[in-house]
C-alpha positions as CSV (number, residue, x, y, z in Angstrom):
1,X,-0.3,-0.2,0.1
2,X,1.7,3.5,-0.8
3,X,1.5,6.6,1.5
4,X,0.1,9.9,-0.5
5,X,0.7,12.7,0.9
6,X,-1.9,14.2,3.7
7,X,-2.2,10.8,5.4
8,X,-4.1,9.4,2.2
9,X,-3.7,6.2,0.9
10,X,-3.8,4.4,-2.7
11,X,-4.6,0.7,-2.5
12,X,-2.3,-2.1,-4.5
13,X,-4.7,-4.5,-5.5
14,X,-2.2,-7.7,-6.6
15,X,-2.4,-9.4,-3.4
16,X,-5.7,-9.5,-2.7
17,X,-6.6,-10.5,-6.3
18,X,-6.7,-14.3,-7.6
19,X,-7.2,-13.4,-11.4
20,X,-6.3,-10.7,-13.7
21,X,-10.1,-10.3,-13.8
22,X,-10.7,-9.9,-10.1
23,X,-7.5,-7.1,-10.1
24,X,-9.4,-5.5,-12.3
25,X,-13.1,-5.2,-11.0
26,X,-11.0,-4.5,-7.8
27,X,-9.8,-1.6,-8.9
28,X,-13.4,-0.5,-10.3
29,X,-14.4,-0.6,-7.4
30,X,-12.1,1.7,-5.7
31,X,-11.8,4.0,-7.9
32,X,-14.8,4.3,-10.2
33,X,-14.6,7.9,-9.9
34,X,-11.2,8.4,-10.7
35,X,-9.3,9.4,-13.7
36,X,-8.1,5.9,-16.0
37,X,-6.7,7.7,-18.9
38,X,-6.7,11.0,-21.1
39,X,-6.4,11.0,-24.7
40,X,-6.0,14.0,-26.9
41,X,-8.9,15.2,-28.7
42,X,-8.7,18.1,-31.2
43,X,-6.1,19.9,-29.4
44,X,-7.2,19.4,-25.6
45,X,-6.6,16.3,-23.2
46,X,-9.9,14.3,-22.0
47,X,-10.4,12.4,-19.4
48,X,-12.0,8.9,-19.1
49,X,-12.6,7.2,-15.6
50,X,-12.1,4.0,-14.6
51,X,-15.9,3.3,-14.2
52,X,-16.4,4.6,-17.8
53,X,-13.4,2.4,-18.8
54,X,-15.5,-0.7,-16.9
55,X,-18.1,-0.1,-19.0
56,X,-16.8,-0.2,-22.2
57,X,-15.1,-3.1,-21.0
58,X,-18.4,-5.0,-19.7
59,X,-19.5,-4.4,-23.4
60,X,-16.9,-6.0,-24.7
61,X,-17.0,-9.2,-22.9
62,X,-20.4,-9.4,-23.4
63,X,-20.1,-8.9,-27.7
64,X,-16.9,-11.1,-28.0
65,X,-19.7,-14.0,-26.0
66,X,-21.7,-13.2,-28.2
67,X,-19.6,-13.8,-31.3
68,X,-18.9,-17.2,-29.8
69,X,-15.6,-16.4,-27.9
70,X,-15.1,-18.9,-24.8
71,X,-13.0,-19.5,-22.0
72,X,-9.7,-20.9,-23.4
73,X,-9.7,-19.2,-27.0
74,X,-7.5,-16.6,-28.2
75,X,-8.2,-13.3,-29.5
76,X,-5.5,-11.2,-31.1
77,X,-4.9,-7.6,-31.8
78,X,-3.2,-6.2,-34.5
79,X,-3.1,-2.6,-33.5
80,X,-1.0,0.6,-32.0
81,X,-1.3,1.5,-28.4
82,X,-4.1,3.3,-27.9
83,X,-7.2,2.9,-25.3
84,X,-9.1,0.7,-27.4
85,X,-6.5,-2.0,-27.5
86,X,-6.8,-1.9,-23.7
87,X,-10.3,-2.1,-23.5
88,X,-10.0,-5.2,-26.0
89,X,-7.4,-6.7,-23.7
90,X,-9.4,-6.4,-20.5
91,X,-12.7,-7.4,-22.2
92,X,-11.0,-10.5,-23.3
93,X,-9.1,-11.7,-20.4
94,X,-12.2,-11.2,-18.3
95,X,-14.5,-14.0,-19.9
96,X,-10.9,-16.4,-19.3
97,X,-9.6,-16.5,-22.9
98,X,-6.2,-15.4,-24.0
99,X,-4.9,-11.8,-25.1
100,X,-2.1,-11.8,-27.8
101,X,-1.1,-8.9,-28.9
102,X,0.8,-8.2,-32.5
103,X,3.3,-6.1,-33.7
104,X,1.7,-3.7,-36.5
105,X,5.2,-4.0,-37.8
106,X,5.1,-7.6,-39.0
107,X,4.6,-8.6,-42.6
108,X,1.2,-10.6,-43.8
109,X,3.2,-14.0,-43.8
110,X,4.9,-13.3,-40.4
111,X,1.2,-12.3,-38.5
112,X,-0.4,-15.7,-40.2
113,X,2.3,-17.8,-38.7
114,X,1.6,-16.1,-35.2
115,X,-2.5,-16.6,-35.6
116,X,-2.1,-19.8,-37.0
117,X,0.0,-21.0,-34.0
118,X,-1.6,-19.8,-31.3
119,X,-5.1,-20.7,-32.4
120,X,-6.7,-17.4,-32.5
121,X,-10.6,-17.5,-33.2
122,X,-10.8,-13.6,-33.4
123,X,-8.4,-10.7,-34.6
124,X,-9.1,-7.5,-33.7
125,X,-7.5,-4.5,-36.2
126,X,-6.6,-0.9,-36.2
127,X,-6.9,1.0,-39.5
128,X,-7.3,0.3,-43.0
129,X,-3.9,-0.5,-44.1
130,X,-3.5,-3.4,-41.3
131,X,-7.1,-4.2,-42.3
132,X,-5.8,-4.7,-45.8
133,X,-2.6,-6.5,-44.9
134,X,-4.6,-9.5,-42.7
135,X,-8.1,-9.7,-44.4
136,X,-7.6,-12.4,-46.8
137,X,-6.5,-14.3,-44.2
138,X,-10.3,-14.9,-43.2
139,X,-10.3,-17.7,-45.9
140,X,-6.7,-19.2,-44.9
141,X,-6.6,-20.0,-41.8
142,X,-9.0,-22.6,-40.4
143,X,-9.3,-21.4,-36.6
144,X,-9.7,-17.8,-37.1
145,X,-13.4,-16.9,-37.6
146,X,-13.6,-12.9,-37.3
147,X,-11.9,-9.7,-37.8
148,X,-13.4,-6.7,-35.9
149,X,-12.0,-3.3,-37.0
150,X,-12.1,0.2,-35.8
151,X,-10.8,3.4,-37.0
152,X,-11.9,2.1,-40.5
153,X,-15.3,1.3,-42.4
154,X,-14.8,-2.1,-44.3
155,X,-17.2,-3.3,-47.1
156,X,-19.6,-5.6,-45.6
157,X,-18.1,-9.0,-45.4
158,X,-18.8,-12.0,-43.9
159,X,-16.8,-12.6,-40.6
160,X,-15.4,-9.0,-40.7
161,X,-17.5,-6.3,-38.7
162,X,-16.8,-3.4,-36.6
163,X,-15.7,-3.4,-33.1
164,X,-18.5,-0.1,-32.5
165,X,-21.4,-3.1,-34.0
166,X,-19.6,-5.9,-31.1
167,X,-20.2,-3.3,-28.5
168,X,-23.7,-2.8,-29.5
169,X,-24.0,-6.2,-29.6
170,X,-22.8,-6.7,-26.4
171,X,-24.9,-3.9,-24.4
172,X,-27.5,-5.4,-26.3
173,X,-27.0,-9.2,-24.9
174,X,-26.4,-7.5,-21.7
175,X,-30.0,-5.9,-21.3
176,X,-31.6,-9.5,-21.8
177,X,-28.7,-11.2,-19.4
178,X,-27.2,-8.7,-17.2
179,X,-25.2,-11.4,-15.5
180,X,-23.7,-13.0,-18.5
181,X,-20.3,-11.7,-18.5
182,X,-20.2,-12.1,-14.4
183,X,-20.9,-15.6,-14.9
184,X,-18.2,-16.3,-17.6
185,X,-16.1,-14.0,-14.9
186,X,-16.8,-16.8,-12.2
187,X,-15.4,-19.8,-14.3
188,X,-11.9,-18.2,-14.5
189,X,-9.4,-19.9,-13.0
190,X,-5.5,-18.5,-11.6
191,X,-3.6,-20.9,-13.6
192,X,-5.5,-19.8,-16.9
193,X,-3.2,-18.6,-19.5
194,X,-4.3,-15.0,-19.7
195,X,-1.7,-13.9,-22.4
196,X,1.0,-14.4,-25.1
197,X,3.5,-12.8,-26.3
198,X,5.2,-13.8,-29.2
199,X,9.5,-13.5,-28.7
200,X,11.1,-11.5,-31.2
201,X,12.4,-14.5,-33.3
202,X,16.2,-13.1,-33.7
203,X,17.6,-16.3,-35.1
204,X,14.2,-18.1,-36.4
205,X,10.3,-18.1,-36.3
206,X,9.0,-16.7,-33.1
207,X,7.9,-18.9,-30.3
208,X,4.9,-18.4,-28.2
209,X,5.0,-17.4,-24.7
210,X,2.0,-18.2,-22.5
211,X,1.4,-16.2,-19.1
212,X,-1.1,-17.3,-16.7
213,X,-2.6,-15.3,-14.2
214,X,-0.6,-16.3,-11.2
215,X,2.9,-15.4,-13.4
216,X,1.4,-11.7,-14.0
217,X,-0.2,-11.2,-10.6
218,X,3.0,-12.4,-9.0
219,X,4.8,-10.0,-10.8
220,X,2.9,-7.1,-10.0
221,X,3.0,-8.0,-6.5
222,X,6.9,-7.6,-6.3
223,X,7.0,-4.6,-8.8
224,X,5.0,-2.1,-6.1
225,X,8.4,-2.2,-4.8
226,X,9.6,-0.5,-7.3
227,X,7.8,2.6,-6.7
228,X,7.9,4.6,-3.2
229,X,4.7,6.3,-3.4
230,X,1.8,6.9,-6.4
231,X,-0.7,9.5,-5.8
232,X,-3.6,10.6,-7.7
233,X,-1.6,13.5,-9.0
234,X,0.9,10.8,-10.7
235,X,0.5,9.9,-14.3
236,X,2.2,8.4,-17.1
237,X,2.6,8.4,-21.1
238,X,1.5,5.4,-22.9
239,X,3.1,4.9,-26.4
240,X,5.2,1.9,-26.2
241,X,4.1,-1.3,-28.6
242,X,1.4,-3.4,-25.8
243,X,2.5,-6.3,-28.2
244,X,5.6,-6.2,-25.8
245,X,5.5,-7.7,-22.3
246,X,7.1,-4.6,-20.6
247,X,4.1,-2.5,-21.4
248,X,1.4,-5.1,-21.4
249,X,2.4,-6.5,-18.1
250,X,4.5,-3.8,-15.8
251,X,2.3,-0.9,-17.9
252,X,-0.9,-1.5,-18.4
253,X,-1.8,-4.3,-15.8
254,X,0.9,-2.2,-13.0
255,X,-1.4,0.7,-14.1
256,X,-4.5,-1.4,-12.9
257,X,-2.7,-2.6,-9.5
258,X,-1.5,1.3,-8.9
259,X,-4.8,3.3,-9.9
260,X,-2.1,4.7,-11.6
261,X,-3.2,7.5,-14.5
262,X,-1.6,7.4,-18.1
263,X,-2.2,9.8,-21.2
264,X,-1.9,8.0,-24.9
265,X,0.1,9.6,-27.0
266,X,-0.9,9.9,-30.9
267,X,2.0,8.4,-32.3
268,X,5.5,8.2,-31.4
269,X,6.5,11.4,-33.4
270,X,4.4,13.6,-30.8
271,X,6.2,12.1,-27.4
272,X,8.5,15.2,-27.2
273,X,5.4,17.2,-27.4
274,X,3.2,15.3,-25.2
275,X,5.9,15.3,-22.3
276,X,6.4,19.1,-22.2
277,X,2.1,18.8,-22.2
278,X,1.7,15.9,-19.6
279,X,4.6,16.3,-17.7
280,X,4.6,12.9,-16.7
281,X,6.2,11.5,-13.0
282,X,6.6,8.0,-14.1
283,X,8.3,7.2,-17.6
284,X,9.2,4.1,-19.3
285,X,12.0,4.6,-22.2
286,X,14.6,2.7,-23.9
287,X,18.3,3.2,-23.4
288,X,18.4,4.6,-27.1
289,X,16.8,7.8,-25.7
290,X,19.4,8.5,-23.1
291,X,21.9,7.7,-25.3
292,X,21.0,10.0,-28.1
293,X,19.8,13.0,-25.6
294,X,23.4,12.3,-24.0
295,X,25.5,12.8,-27.8
296,X,22.6,15.5,-29.1
297,X,23.5,17.8,-25.8
298,X,27.3,17.2,-26.2
299,X,27.0,18.0,-30.1
300,X,25.4,21.1,-29.0
301,X,28.1,22.2,-26.8
302,X,31.0,21.1,-29.1
303,X,29.3,23.9,-31.1
304,X,29.5,26.9,-28.0
305,X,31.9,29.2,-27.2
306,X,35.4,27.9,-25.0
307,X,33.7,29.5,-21.8
308,X,29.8,27.5,-22.3
309,X,32.0,24.6,-22.8
310,X,33.7,25.2,-19.9
311,X,30.6,25.7,-17.5
312,X,29.0,22.6,-19.2
313,X,31.9,19.7,-18.6
314,X,32.3,21.6,-15.0
315,X,28.5,20.9,-14.2
316,X,29.1,17.2,-16.0
317,X,31.8,16.3,-14.0
318,X,29.7,17.6,-10.5
319,X,26.6,15.6,-11.6
320,X,28.8,12.6,-11.9
321,X,30.7,13.0,-8.6
322,X,27.0,13.6,-6.8
323,X,26.1,10.4,-8.5
324,X,28.9,8.5,-7.3
325,X,28.6,9.9,-3.8
326,X,25.5,8.6,-3.7
327,X,26.4,5.3,-4.6
328,X,28.8,5.6,-2.3
329,X,27.1,6.6,0.8
330,X,29.3,9.6,1.6
331,X,27.7,13.0,0.8
332,X,29.2,15.5,-1.4
333,X,31.6,18.2,0.5
334,X,29.6,21.6,0.8
335,X,31.7,23.5,-1.6
336,X,30.1,20.4,-4.4
337,X,26.7,20.8,-2.8
338,X,26.6,24.7,-3.4
339,X,28.0,24.5,-7.1
340,X,25.3,21.3,-7.8
341,X,22.7,24.5,-7.0
342,X,24.4,26.5,-9.6
343,X,25.0,24.0,-12.3
344,X,21.0,22.7,-11.3
345,X,19.9,26.5,-12.5
346,X,22.4,26.9,-15.4
347,X,21.9,23.4,-17.1
348,X,20.5,20.7,-15.5
349,X,16.7,22.0,-15.1
350,X,16.9,22.9,-19.1
351,X,17.6,19.6,-19.8
352,X,15.1,17.7,-17.2
353,X,12.0,20.1,-18.6
354,X,12.6,18.1,-22.1
355,X,11.1,15.2,-20.2
356,X,8.3,17.7,-18.6
357,X,10.3,18.6,-15.2
358,X,9.0,16.1,-12.6
359,X,9.3,12.5,-13.8
360,X,10.4,10.6,-10.1
361,X,11.6,8.0,-12.0
362,X,12.4,6.2,-15.5
363,X,12.1,2.7,-15.6
364,X,14.6,1.2,-18.6
365,X,15.5,-2.1,-19.8
366,X,16.3,-4.3,-23.0
367,X,19.6,-3.0,-23.7
368,X,22.9,-2.1,-21.9
369,X,23.4,1.2,-21.1
370,X,27.2,3.0,-20.1
371,X,27.6,4.0,-16.8
372,X,29.2,7.5,-17.6
373,X,25.4,8.2,-19.4
374,X,23.5,7.0,-16.5
375,X,25.7,8.6,-13.8
376,X,25.2,12.0,-15.7
377,X,21.3,11.8,-15.5
378,X,21.2,10.7,-12.1
379,X,23.6,13.3,-10.6
380,X,21.4,16.3,-12.3
381,X,17.9,14.9,-10.9
382,X,17.0,12.5,-13.8
383,X,16.8,9.1,-11.4
384,X,16.8,5.5,-13.8
385,X,15.6,3.0,-12.6
386,X,17.3,-0.2,-14.9
387,X,15.4,-3.4,-15.1
388,X,15.9,-7.0,-16.2
389,X,13.9,-9.6,-17.8
390,X,12.7,-11.7,-20.8
391,X,8.9,-12.4,-21.3
392,X,9.3,-16.1,-20.6
393,X,9.5,-14.4,-16.7
394,X,6.8,-12.0,-17.3
395,X,8.9,-8.8,-17.8
396,X,11.4,-8.1,-14.8
397,X,13.6,-10.7,-12.6
398,X,15.8,-8.3,-11.3
399,X,15.3,-4.4,-10.6
400,X,16.7,-1.5,-8.9
401,X,14.3,0.7,-6.6
402,X,13.8,4.3,-6.0
403,X,15.5,3.5,-2.5
404,X,18.2,1.2,-3.6
405,X,19.8,2.0,-7.0
406,X,23.2,0.7,-8.4
407,X,23.9,2.1,-11.5
408,X,25.6,0.0,-13.9
409,X,23.6,-2.7,-12.4
410,X,19.6,-4.0,-13.2
411,X,19.7,-4.4,-9.9
412,X,18.5,-7.4,-7.2
413,X,16.1,-10.2,-7.7
414,X,12.6,-9.4,-7.4
415,X,10.8,-11.1,-4.5
416,X,10.0,-14.7,-5.3
417,X,12.7,-15.0,-7.9
418,X,15.2,-17.4,-7.2
419,X,18.3,-17.7,-9.4
420,X,21.4,-19.1,-10.0
421,X,24.7,-18.5,-12.1
422,X,26.1,-21.4,-15.1
423,X,29.2,-22.5,-15.0
424,X,29.3,-20.3,-18.7
425,X,28.1,-17.1,-16.4
426,X,24.7,-17.5,-17.9
427,X,21.6,-16.5,-15.6
428,X,19.2,-18.9,-14.6
429,X,15.5,-17.7,-12.7
430,X,13.5,-19.8,-11.2
431,X,9.8,-18.4,-9.2
432,X,6.1,-17.9,-10.0
433,X,6.9,-15.4,-12.8
434,X,8.5,-18.0,-14.6
435,X,6.5,-19.7,-17.5
436,X,5.6,-22.8,-18.0
437,X,6.9,-23.6,-21.9
438,X,6.3,-22.8,-25.1
439,X,3.0,-22.7,-27.2
440,X,3.5,-26.4,-29.5
441,X,7.2,-26.6,-28.8
442,X,7.7,-29.4,-26.3
443,X,11.2,-29.6,-28.0
444,X,12.4,-26.1,-27.0
445,X,10.5,-26.9,-23.9
446,X,12.9,-29.9,-22.8
447,X,15.8,-27.6,-23.0
448,X,15.1,-24.1,-22.2
449,X,14.9,-25.5,-18.6
450,X,17.8,-27.2,-16.7
451,X,17.2,-30.1,-14.1
452,X,16.2,-28.6,-11.4
453,X,13.5,-26.8,-13.1
454,X,15.5,-23.0,-13.8
455,X,15.0,-21.4,-16.3
456,X,17.9,-20.5,-19.0
457,X,17.9,-17.2,-19.6
458,X,20.3,-16.8,-22.7
459,X,22.0,-13.6,-20.6
460,X,25.5,-13.8,-19.3
461,X,26.1,-11.5,-16.3
462,X,28.3,-11.4,-13.0
463,X,26.2,-11.3,-9.6
464,X,28.2,-9.3,-7.0
465,X,28.3,-10.2,-3.3
466,X,24.9,-8.0,-2.4
467,X,22.9,-9.4,-5.1
468,X,23.6,-7.2,-7.8
469,X,23.1,-8.3,-11.5
470,X,25.4,-6.6,-14.3
471,X,24.7,-8.1,-17.6
472,X,27.1,-8.6,-20.1
473,X,25.4,-9.9,-23.1
474,X,23.3,-12.6,-24.9
475,X,25.2,-15.7,-24.7
476,X,24.8,-16.5,-28.0
477,X,26.2,-13.5,-29.2
478,X,29.3,-13.2,-28.0
479,X,32.5,-13.5,-29.7
480,X,35.6,-15.7,-29.4
481,X,38.6,-13.9,-32.0
482,X,41.0,-15.7,-33.3
483,X,43.3,-15.2,-30.7
484,X,40.5,-16.8,-28.3
485,X,39.6,-13.6,-26.3
486,X,35.9,-13.5,-25.8
487,X,34.3,-10.1,-26.8
488,X,30.8,-8.7,-25.9
489,X,29.5,-6.8,-29.0
490,X,27.1,-5.3,-27.0
491,X,29.0,-3.6,-25.1
492,X,30.8,-2.1,-27.9
493,X,28.0,-1.3,-29.7
494,X,26.4,0.9,-26.8
495,X,29.6,2.9,-26.8
496,X,29.9,3.4,-30.3
497,X,25.6,4.7,-30.2
498,X,26.1,7.1,-28.2
499,X,27.4,9.1,-31.5
500,X,23.5,10.8,-32.2
501,X,24.3,10.4,-35.9
502,X,24.6,6.9,-35.7
503,X,21.5,5.0,-35.4
504,X,22.7,1.1,-35.6
505,X,25.7,-0.8,-35.2
506,X,26.8,-4.7,-35.7
507,X,29.8,-5.7,-34.5
508,X,31.8,-8.9,-36.3
509,X,34.5,-10.9,-35.0
510,X,33.8,-14.6,-34.2
511,X,37.0,-16.3,-35.1
512,X,38.2,-13.5,-36.7
513,X,41.9,-11.2,-36.1
514,X,40.4,-8.3,-35.1
515,X,37.0,-6.8,-34.4
516,X,35.0,-4.5,-37.3
517,X,31.6,-3.0,-37.7
518,X,29.0,-2.3,-39.7
519,X,27.3,1.3,-38.9
520,X,24.2,2.8,-39.9
521,X,22.8,6.5,-39.7
522,X,20.0,7.7,-38.0
523,X,17.1,9.1,-40.1
524,X,16.3,12.2,-38.5
525,X,19.5,13.2,-37.7
526,X,20.5,12.2,-41.4
527,X,18.0,14.8,-42.4
528,X,19.1,17.5,-40.0
529,X,23.4,17.2,-41.1
530,X,22.5,16.7,-44.9
531,X,21.0,20.1,-44.6
532,X,23.9,21.4,-42.8
533,X,26.0,19.9,-45.2
534,X,24.1,20.5,-48.4
535,X,23.9,17.5,-49.7
536,X,21.6,14.9,-49.9
537,X,20.6,11.7,-47.2
538,X,22.0,8.9,-49.8
539,X,25.7,11.1,-50.1
540,X,25.9,11.3,-46.7
541,X,27.6,8.1,-45.5
542,X,30.4,8.8,-48.0
543,X,30.7,12.4,-47.6
544,X,34.0,13.3,-46.0
545,X,32.5,15.1,-42.9
546,X,30.0,12.1,-42.4
547,X,33.6,9.6,-42.4
548,X,35.1,11.9,-39.9
549,X,32.9,12.2,-37.4
550,X,31.8,7.9,-37.8
551,X,35.7,7.9,-37.2
552,X,35.5,10.3,-34.2
553,X,32.7,8.1,-32.8
554,X,34.5,4.5,-33.2
555,X,38.1,6.2,-31.7
556,X,36.0,7.5,-28.9
557,X,34.6,4.4,-27.9
558,X,37.8,2.2,-28.9
559,X,39.7,4.4,-26.2
560,X,37.3,2.4,-23.1
561,X,37.8,-1.0,-24.8
562,X,40.8,-3.1,-24.2
563,X,43.2,-3.5,-27.3
564,X,41.1,-7.6,-28.1
565,X,37.8,-5.4,-28.0
566,X,38.6,-2.6,-30.1
567,X,37.2,-1.9,-33.7
568,X,40.1,-2.3,-36.2
569,X,37.9,-1.2,-39.1
570,X,34.3,0.1,-40.1
571,X,31.8,1.1,-43.2
572,X,28.8,3.0,-42.9
573,X,26.0,1.3,-45.1
574,X,23.6,3.1,-46.9
575,X,20.4,2.3,-45.5
576,X,20.0,1.5,-42.0
577,X,18.8,-2.0,-40.6
578,X,15.1,-2.5,-40.7
579,X,12.2,-4.6,-39.7
580,X,10.9,-4.8,-43.5
581,X,14.5,-6.3,-44.4
582,X,14.6,-8.8,-41.3
583,X,17.5,-7.1,-39.8
584,X,15.7,-6.2,-37.4
585,X,12.9,-7.6,-34.5
586,X,9.9,-6.0,-33.8
587,X,11.4,-4.9,-30.5
588,X,14.5,-3.1,-32.7
589,X,17.1,-5.9,-31.7
590,X,19.5,-7.2,-34.3
591,X,19.3,-10.1,-36.5
592,X,22.6,-10.9,-36.0
593,X,22.5,-13.8,-38.4
594,X,20.6,-12.2,-40.8
595,X,22.5,-9.3,-41.0
596,X,25.7,-11.4,-41.5
597,X,24.5,-12.9,-44.6
598,X,23.1,-9.9,-46.2
599,X,26.3,-7.7,-45.8
600,X,28.9,-10.6,-45.7
601,X,30.8,-9.0,-49.2
602,X,31.0,-5.8,-46.4
603,X,32.2,-7.6,-44.0
604,X,34.7,-9.6,-45.9
605,X,35.6,-6.7,-47.6
606,X,36.8,-5.0,-44.2
607,X,39.3,-8.0,-43.6
608,X,40.4,-7.8,-46.6
609,X,41.6,-4.5,-47.3
610,X,44.9,-3.7,-45.3
611,X,45.3,-2.1,-41.7
612,X,45.9,1.3,-41.2
């Protein structure tokens, strides 16, 4: 239970709930008149209460029952993160069906595979473009019985209906059978599968990860300790994909548990504007956001006069000293505290204002982030909580907390999670948040657990004497050089990506005499830089200024690496890695095998040419 100012309490409900349905209806009973979310309509942020949200879910649940969806069926959603996504999600789970989120970036054949593998009965789709991509699947997938669409009016077709029509059917049915949804809800069991997440599939077809009500509630109970308090003034932003376990479980269900409001962004393009308007107090972000801001700040400083540069680097060093002091438990000297107050007025406040100026905590994960960057932001008053987990263990297994942060680590194991470190450094976990096995993959399931039932995470890490975990890389990504040295590419790639003009970095060197890299350019930065240089974006990779800038970025990274890790040669590619080209997963992870095959000629050229 979180304590609010003035002694008022805001209840957390997961510990009192047996199922997610139970959790949701406890929230409705407790907070019916409180704001659940807001969206922007004609330039104005318009709120919706938990009671209004609940009524919508009830109508959609009844509509699904009328459509023939029953406990144990699979319902899929192909859409952006919107209130409708969450309404459909909760309506599905409330009647005992399993919800499946699908990334809207996937191609038609990938979507077809997931729908067939999961046995989806109904597919909800947002907008004309996505509908046109999938509507023919009604005739080719035997289990798919209906497609429900919103933000588009389709041509009348058997098996296709609009979302509002489904809600109306549900409301009509409830008039004659008011206990219809309640009766279905009463049959839901804690061990039922509530949702499924399909992993990115960096090495092959994606795998379905089903999570039960118990898995999710266990994660929510442990996650309550990540925050100090939640008040009626707190709010977050929703813009990350709901098809990802992090936004779905700690994001959406976490808000239900805490009673935390959210604002739905219109798109990724409006996030910075929405940040300034909403001024969130809690904010989930990928590490790339901080890396790009860090790089952009340094880029702007480089253009300033020597006096302003000196002020910035003084403030930067002071922020890092403050972060290091907090980590060691030794207070800053009085002179440094006075200096921090001055730096705060001159620099820190302006940087924090980009995120709205009142964020209590940023939660980040999914990729490594350099300690130097963490210390910089933390030291100027932006607390970044690094967490670690995977879909198979319900999003979070290790986490820092607001009152217990160790920069450079992903924190300690959350309550209920046991862990081991295998001989080769692989992290193994066990507990109520860990799934029981992939959908339809018995052979995979025999390999993913060890003999004692611990999940093999596939991640290599080190756990210190106090229990803080530091992830070094994916086990399958480790490079063994011709000289027998092991290299972790993720760390090298992250260092180069501090340059804001860099979008992606692929490091190569397995069984090779030295490490090389493929670099791609950030689309938005490339447009700006091309304008500055008076050339087209397609000319940038070979432009002398860009070549020099990329070389400098690689050299800066090399200065922080051991000799055997250093990038000896690199090339800037003409195009960025992408989901469409299958070089990135839907969660923006590198498909290393695909990249290696696609760019084999460029990689071999780096080894064939003499080193300089």
